[in-house]
C-alpha positions as CSV (number, residue, x, y, z in Angstrom):
1,X,128.5,-7.4,-80.6
2,X,128.4,-8.1,-84.3
3,X,125.0,-7.0,-85.6
4,X,125.3,-8.4,-89.1
5,X,125.0,-12.2,-89.4
6,X,124.9,-14.6,-92.3
7,X,121.8,-16.4,-93.6
8,X,123.1,-19.6,-92.1
9,X,123.5,-18.0,-88.7
10,X,120.0,-16.5,-89.0
11,X,118.4,-19.8,-90.0
12,X,119.9,-21.5,-86.9
13,X,118.6,-18.7,-84.7
14,X,115.1,-19.0,-86.3
15,X,115.1,-22.7,-85.5
16,X,116.4,-22.1,-82.0
17,X,113.8,-19.4,-81.3
18,X,111.0,-21.9,-81.9
19,X,112.5,-24.4,-79.5
20,X,114.1,-22.2,-76.8
21,X,114.2,-18.7,-75.5
22,X,116.7,-16.5,-77.4
23,X,119.0,-14.1,-75.5
24,X,118.6,-10.4,-76.0
25,X,121.6,-10.0,-78.4
26,X,120.4,-13.1,-80.4
27,X,117.0,-11.6,-80.9
28,X,118.3,-8.3,-82.0
29,X,120.7,-9.9,-84.5
30,X,118.0,-12.3,-85.9
31,X,115.4,-9.5,-86.2
32,X,117.9,-7.2,-87.9
33,X,118.8,-9.9,-90.4
34,X,115.1,-10.7,-91.0
35,X,114.5,-7.0,-91.6
36,X,116.9,-7.0,-94.5
37,X,116.7,-10.5,-95.9
38,X,113.5,-11.6,-97.7
39,X,114.7,-15.2,-98.1
40,X,115.1,-15.7,-94.3
41,X,111.7,-14.2,-93.7
42,X,110.3,-16.7,-96.1
43,X,112.3,-19.5,-94.4
44,X,110.9,-18.4,-91.0
45,X,107.3,-18.4,-92.3
46,X,107.7,-21.9,-94.0
47,X,109.3,-23.3,-90.9
48,X,106.4,-22.2,-88.8
49,X,104.0,-23.9,-91.3
50,X,106.0,-27.1,-91.2
51,X,106.0,-27.1,-87.4
52,X,102.3,-26.6,-87.3
53,X,101.7,-29.4,-89.8
54,X,103.9,-31.8,-87.8
55,X,102.1,-30.9,-84.6
56,X,98.7,-31.6,-86.2
57,X,100.0,-34.8,-87.7
58,X,101.2,-36.0,-84.3
59,X,97.7,-35.6,-82.8
60,X,95.8,-37.1,-85.7
61,X,96.3,-39.8,-88.3
62,X,95.4,-37.5,-91.3
63,X,94.7,-33.8,-92.0
64,X,91.2,-33.0,-93.0
65,X,90.5,-31.6,-96.5
66,X,90.0,-28.1,-95.1
67,X,93.3,-28.3,-93.1
68,X,95.1,-29.3,-96.3
69,X,93.6,-26.4,-98.2
70,X,94.5,-24.0,-95.4
71,X,98.1,-25.2,-95.5
72,X,98.2,-24.9,-99.3
73,X,97.0,-21.3,-99.0
74,X,99.6,-20.5,-96.3
75,X,102.4,-21.8,-98.4
76,X,101.5,-19.8,-101.5
């Protein structure tokens, strides 16, 4: 098993992990990469924020002012 993966591979695993269950080796490789790569950790955090915003947007027409402020704080 190749432990070191590229940022492109890590980003695909990050997206996959939010939609499906990752296998044991995929989890280890992704977590190892996230441990050493600040940009991929940031990508994972931003991707979660976007997913949350899209989920809220699907259930309501508009975000409330407080929800918008919360999202702005999370992004900073």
